[in-house]
N, C-alpha and C positions, 0 to 999 in steps of 0.2 A: 239848303246852303244859301247864305246871304253874304254879300260883300258890302261892307259899310263904308260910308264916306266919313273919315275920321274928323274932318273939320266940322261937319254937320252935327256930330255927336255932342258938341258943346251946347247945342240948342235943345237937346233931348232932356226933358225935365226928370225922367226916371232912370236915365242911363247909369249915373254914378252909383246909385244905391241898389238898383235892382237889375241892371243890364237889360232894360226893357226899351224897345223902340216904339215910339208913338207916331212918328211922322215918316211918310214915304220918302221925303227928301233926304233922309239919313241912309237910305239904301241905294247903292249903285247898281246892284245886280242881285236878283233872286233866281235860284235854280231848284227845280223840282225833278226828282227821278221818278218816273212813272211806275206805279204798281197796280194792283188789281182795282184800286179806287181811282182809276185814270180819269173819270169824269170830273173829279175835284180839280185835277191839274189843268184840264183843258177848258172847263167851264167856270167853275166857282173862283178859282185863284186868278185866272186871267182877268175876270171882272173886278175882283177885289184889288189886285195889284195895279190895274189901270186906274181905278178910282183913287187909290192912294198916291198915284203919281210916281210909282217906281219906274225908272227910265228903261230898264231892261229886265226881261224875264225869259229864262230858258226852260223848256220842257224837254227833258232827256228821256226819250222812249226807246231804250236799248233793246227791249224785247218785243217791240211792235204791238203793245197791248191796247193802244188807243183805237178809237173808232175810225173807220175808213174816211169819214168826212174830215178827220183831223190829220191823218198821216197818209192818206191816199190808198189807192187800190192798184196793185196788190199791196197789202200792208208790209212795211219794212221798217227796220230801225231808223228813227228820225230824231233830229234835234230841231225843235221849233224855237226860233228866237223872236220874241215879241219886243219891239222897240217903240217907245212912246214918241209920237209925232203929233204936235198940236193937240195933246190931250187924249189921243187915241192910239191904241197899239196897231202897228203894222207888223205883219208876220213874214219871216223868211224861214225856209226849211232847208236842212242840210242832211245829206245821206252819203254813205260810202266815202268816196274820196273828195267830196266837197269840202273846201276849207271854210270853217265856221267864221262868220264875220260878226264882230262884237264892237259896239260903241264903248262899252266899259273897258275892253281890252283890245284896242285897235292893232296892237302889235302881235296879237295871237295868230299863230300860223299852224293850227292843228286841224286835221281832217275830222269829220264826224266819226269815222271808223277808229281813229286813234283814241278819241274820247271814249268810245264804247269799250275799247279793249284795255283802258287804263286800269291798272291794279290786277289784271289777270296774268297768270304765269305765261312766259313766252313759249 
C-alpha cells in the first residue's frame, strides 16, 4: 500500500500516462504486510525505500513471521514504523495496545491491535 503526495505527482513524468512513480518524494507512506518472504520487507525494502527518500515505511507483521532480530524475542505481532531522519530510517515498534505514531498521519489514534484486527469479523 502506498499513500501518495498529490502535489508531488505533478512532477512525475510517467504518472499521467502509466500511473508509474519514479521519485520517492511522491510517496508519503509505504506499507508492507509481512508474509513468508519477510526478509524482503525487513531487509531489501527498508534499504530501497530509505535510498529513495520515502519519509515513512510501515512493516505490519500481524502473524509474527519476521526474525527475532526484527520483532524481538518472544516473537509477537509487531508494527515497525521507519521514519526518515537526516536521510536515515529511525525505527519505532508498536505491539498490542501501543498507539501507533505516524508522521504521515499525526492524528491517527489506533493501537497496533486494532490495526491487526481490521477487517476481521467481530
